[in-house]
C-alpha positions as a printed Julia matrix, in Angstrom:
328×3 Matrix{Float64}:
  -0.72   15.16   -8.34
  -2.38   14.69  -11.74
  -3.45   11.18  -12.61
  -3.75    9.8   -16.11
  -5.75    6.62  -16.26
  -4.99    6.27  -20.13
  -1.17    6.61  -20.28
  -1.27    6.01  -24.04
  -2.74    9.38  -24.62
  -0.39   11.77  -22.66
  -0.95   15.64  -22.64
   1.99   17.59  -23.6
   2.63   19.13  -20.16
   4.0    15.96  -18.91
   5.79   14.74  -21.99
   9.5    15.02  -21.58
   9.39   14.35  -18.01
  11.16   11.87  -15.68
   9.39    8.36  -15.24
   9.83    5.97  -12.39
   8.38    2.87  -13.77
   7.01   -0.25  -11.83
   4.32   -2.13  -10.25
   5.14   -0.79   -6.82
   2.88   -2.99   -4.74
   3.37   -1.7    -1.23
   5.29    1.46   -2.3
   7.9     0.19    0.25
  11.28    1.82    0.97
  12.8    -0.03   -1.93
  10.21    1.39   -4.3
  10.64    4.8    -2.5
  14.21    4.78   -3.51
  13.35    4.41   -7.25
  10.66    7.06   -7.12
  12.85    9.23   -5.03
  15.54    9.02   -7.66
  13.25   10.12  -10.39
  11.88   13.07   -8.39
  15.58   14.02   -7.54
  16.4    14.0   -11.36
  13.3    15.91  -12.19
  14.27   18.8    -9.65
  17.83   18.79  -10.9
  16.63   18.95  -14.64
  13.79   21.44  -14.15
  11.24   18.77  -15.31
   8.05   17.17  -14.12
   8.71   13.79  -12.42
   6.18   11.04  -11.81
   5.3     7.41  -11.98
   4.05    4.87  -14.43
   2.34    1.99  -12.91
   0.12   -1.03  -13.88
  -3.43   -2.1   -13.0
  -4.28   -4.89  -12.15
  -0.96   -6.17  -11.21
   0.36   -8.45  -13.97
   0.12  -11.53  -11.8
  -3.52  -11.09  -11.51
  -3.9   -10.99  -15.19
  -1.96  -14.04  -15.78
  -3.33  -15.98  -12.96
  -6.87  -14.47  -12.49
  -8.18  -17.21  -10.21
  -5.21  -17.45   -8.0
  -5.17  -15.4    -4.47
  -2.63  -12.72   -4.24
  -1.91  -10.55   -1.15
  -2.23   -7.04   -2.6
  -0.46   -4.58   -0.27
  -1.8    -1.48   -1.88
  -4.87   -1.4    -4.06
  -4.91    1.24   -6.68
  -6.63    4.19   -4.65
  -4.16    3.74   -1.85
  -1.17    3.49   -4.1
  -2.02    7.01   -5.57
  -2.4     8.29   -2.21
   1.26    7.12   -1.35
   2.56    8.54   -4.63
   1.14   11.88   -3.89
   2.47   11.73   -0.3
   5.93   11.17   -1.95
   5.63   14.37   -4.04
   5.03   13.04   -7.39
   3.87   15.56  -10.14
   1.81   12.91  -11.94
   1.0     9.09  -12.17
  -0.04    7.31  -15.17
  -1.92    4.21  -14.44
  -1.56    1.66  -17.45
  -4.13   -1.0   -17.94
  -2.5    -4.29  -17.87
  -4.52   -6.05  -20.5
  -3.98   -8.58  -23.42
  -2.57   -5.8   -25.63
   0.02   -4.81  -23.17
   0.76   -8.35  -22.16
   1.5    -9.01  -25.72
   3.71   -6.17  -26.41
   7.61   -7.0   -26.44
   9.84   -5.23  -24.04
  11.43   -3.38  -26.81
   8.26   -2.25  -28.36
   7.23   -0.93  -25.01
  10.32    1.23  -24.69
  10.24    2.56  -28.23
   6.46    3.05  -28.63
   5.19    3.85  -25.24
   8.03    5.38  -23.01
   9.68    7.19  -25.99
   6.88    7.36  -28.58
   4.09    8.54  -26.44
   5.58    9.93  -23.21
   8.8    11.29  -24.84
  10.47   10.48  -21.45
  13.72   12.53  -20.93
  14.74    9.81  -18.27
  13.49    6.5   -16.96
  14.3     5.1   -13.65
  13.62    1.43  -12.69
  14.76   -1.02   -9.89
  17.4    -3.48  -10.63
  14.91   -6.38  -10.8
  12.09   -4.87  -12.79
  11.41   -6.74  -16.17
   8.62   -6.06  -18.47
   7.12   -6.95  -21.88
   6.0   -10.24  -23.31
   8.02  -13.24  -21.84
   9.74  -10.67  -19.59
  11.8    -9.64  -22.51
  12.36   -6.28  -21.22
  15.09   -5.81  -18.67
  16.87   -2.88  -17.07
  19.86   -3.62  -19.26
  17.62   -3.57  -22.34
  16.05   -0.21  -21.22
  19.62    1.16  -20.87
  20.58    0.03  -24.32
  17.6     1.55  -26.05
  17.92    4.69  -23.97
  21.58    5.19  -25.32
  20.44    4.66  -28.82
  17.37    6.99  -28.81
  18.94    9.61  -26.35
  17.2     9.28  -23.1
  18.59    8.75  -19.8
  18.19    5.59  -17.65
  18.95    5.08  -13.95
  18.88    1.59  -12.56
  18.62    1.72   -8.76
  20.36   -0.91   -6.79
  18.61   -2.93   -3.94
  17.77   -0.89   -0.82
  18.25   -2.45    2.56
  18.65   -2.02    6.2
  20.78   -4.1     8.54
  21.09   -6.74    5.71
  17.46   -6.98    4.84
  16.55   -6.08    1.39
  13.16   -4.18    1.23
  10.63   -6.24   -0.72
   6.9    -6.62   -1.06
   7.36  -10.36   -0.12
   9.05   -9.39    2.93
   6.21   -7.14    3.97
   3.44   -9.99    3.29
   5.48  -12.37    5.4
   5.73   -9.86    8.32
   1.86   -9.22    8.13
   0.96  -12.99    7.89
   3.03  -13.5    11.14
   1.28  -10.5    12.77
   4.4    -8.44   12.85
   3.16   -5.11   11.8
   6.09   -3.08   13.3
   8.3    -5.29   11.02
   6.16   -4.67    8.01
   6.28   -0.93    8.9
  10.0    -0.81    8.98
  10.04   -2.18    5.45
   7.28    0.15    4.22
   8.3     3.24    5.91
   4.79    3.83    7.03
   2.04    1.85    8.97
   0.38   -0.64    6.72
  -3.29    0.38    6.11
  -6.45   -1.33    5.32
  -8.8     0.93    3.27
 -12.53   -0.05    2.84
 -16.11    0.86    3.13
 -17.79    0.13    6.43
 -20.35   -2.71    6.08
 -23.27   -3.58    8.38
 -22.34   -6.7    10.7
 -24.21   -8.97   12.93
 -24.14   -6.63   15.82
 -22.41   -8.85   18.09
 -19.84   -6.1    19.1
 -22.65   -3.65   19.81
 -24.41   -6.25   21.99
 -21.23   -6.77   23.88
 -20.9    -2.96   24.44
 -18.08   -2.49   21.76
 -19.81   -1.38   18.62
 -17.71   -1.96   15.61
 -17.09   -0.67   12.14
 -16.61   -3.71    9.95
 -14.54   -3.84    6.69
 -13.67   -6.56    4.4
 -10.18   -7.2     3.48
  -9.1    -7.59   -0.27
  -9.11  -11.13   -1.49
  -5.83  -12.89   -0.75
  -4.94  -10.44    2.28
  -4.2   -13.29    4.65
  -3.34  -11.2     7.71
  -2.67  -12.92   10.8
  -5.83  -13.2    12.99
  -6.13  -11.47   16.27
  -6.42   -8.21   18.16
  -4.58   -5.03   16.86
  -3.96   -1.59   18.25
  -5.1     0.69   15.34
  -5.74    4.19   14.16
  -8.47    5.05   11.9
  -8.73    7.85    9.55
 -12.16    9.1     8.53
 -13.06   12.27    6.75
  -9.77   14.05    7.56
  -9.8    13.02   11.21
  -8.06   10.29   13.15
  -9.15    8.16   16.0
  -7.39    5.56   18.09
  -9.03    2.07   18.07
  -8.79   -1.47   18.82
  -9.44   -4.03   16.0
 -10.25   -7.66   15.7
  -9.58   -9.8    12.66
 -10.95  -13.21   12.56
 -13.85  -15.59   12.24
 -15.57  -15.07   15.79
 -15.16  -18.54   16.97
 -16.88  -17.88   20.15
 -20.01  -17.22   18.1
 -20.22  -18.39   14.58
 -16.79  -19.18   13.01
 -17.91  -17.18    9.9
 -16.32  -14.98    7.27
 -13.09  -13.25    8.43
 -13.67   -9.49    8.76
 -11.8    -6.61   10.3
 -13.89   -5.19   13.03
 -12.7    -1.9    14.46
 -13.73   -0.4    17.72
 -13.08    3.31   17.78
 -12.39    4.89   21.15
 -14.56    7.77   22.39
 -16.6     7.73   19.13
 -20.32    7.48   18.52
 -20.9     8.28   14.8
 -22.63    6.04   12.46
 -19.93    5.02    9.74
 -22.05    2.67    7.68
 -21.31    3.14    3.94
 -18.51    5.55    4.73
 -14.75    5.02    3.58
 -12.23    4.57    6.37
  -8.5     3.96    6.46
  -7.29    1.64    9.42
  -3.57    1.87   10.14
  -2.22   -1.28   12.07
   0.11   -0.32   14.82
   0.58   -3.25   16.94
  -0.41   -6.86   17.43
  -1.92   -7.56   20.81
  -2.86  -11.21   20.89
  -3.82  -14.06   18.58
  -7.63  -15.03   18.03
  -9.11  -17.6    20.44
 -12.53  -19.02   21.55
 -14.04  -18.0    24.88
 -16.13  -20.06   27.13
 -18.77  -17.31   27.44
 -19.69  -13.84   26.17
 -18.89  -12.54   29.54
 -15.26  -13.86   29.47
 -14.87  -12.38   26.05
 -15.91   -9.01   27.44
 -13.49   -9.07   30.1
 -10.75   -9.82   27.72
 -11.8    -7.0    25.35
 -11.64   -4.55   28.21
  -8.1    -5.58   28.82
  -7.27   -5.57   25.12
  -8.68   -1.87   24.6
  -6.57   -0.93   27.68
  -3.54   -2.4    26.19
  -4.36   -0.75   22.79
  -4.82    2.79   24.3
  -1.51    2.39   26.34
   0.45    1.59   23.08
  -1.09    4.18   20.98
  -0.49    6.81   23.6
   3.18    6.09   23.29
   3.01    6.03   19.46
   1.24    9.19   19.16
   3.78   10.81   21.47
   6.78    9.72   19.37
   5.69    8.11   16.22
   8.62    6.03   14.8
   7.19    6.43   11.28
   8.26   10.17   11.18
  11.71    9.2    10.18
  10.64    8.18    6.81
   9.07   10.37    4.02
   5.5     8.7     3.7
   5.35    7.96    7.33
   6.04   11.74    8.18
   3.48   13.02    5.69
   0.68   10.71    7.04
   1.55   11.5    10.73
   1.67   15.28   10.19
  -1.51   15.18    8.07
  -3.55   14.01   11.04
  -1.9    15.86   13.96
């Protein structure tokens, strides 16, 4: 997949293609329906098909000091687009210039004037342009006038639940990672660089790889069964997210203990898939009591992961299937 960080200068090889347009935070199953429709149209028309998205998220631009639970930081979002089979992605900087552009100008000057899009696909609730002046309906009207196709994708749902980024965030805040995965179509993943810690885990016999969450990612604190991807390999693991109330009640970190692993991960990039929530965070009366609980937590995590690895429920979904097969 080719990535264009400056979608205002587009090479001729992708002009005239099919564009799926959106912020796509989470790339959940509703987003995948939009992108999938674009890819299907591209195959039918013999054209390249891909995505145009925006970084940072417009909410971060308009409310720079406000906390926002970002589900998929840009590098992760690109991995997911590639897993879906996109030919290209245009990452458009959401800055003052773009924020001041009317919806009509964006369609005429960018989608048509620069990208020469043959077809544009959007979700039913995608609004764009200054003052949210651009709507799916406006896009359709201008498309008919200029001569490019527009498809508006209806809400995607399962058993009455409409897939949305808000639903995923709510599940994760409650510790329901299986519920979040059902909306996403893959296990929600934390990407990060391993940092040095206080050495508490190592001192207890459970050396951990420590990763900071993105600001605003207020995931439920506690113990999780996880899988860790590092350098093209995957390892089962147990993870703790919290402030270590037994010791210092400090800054919350994700601390991951990889089973049967003895390499130094400091400074390396890892992906941590959250598979199951085991128990909430708590303070213990002594380090010895904590170690006994950690032994139990790890045993439960191993059992859960053995079952999931045998028959991963995410195989039924496009991204989930790619992620599972890539590391098996």
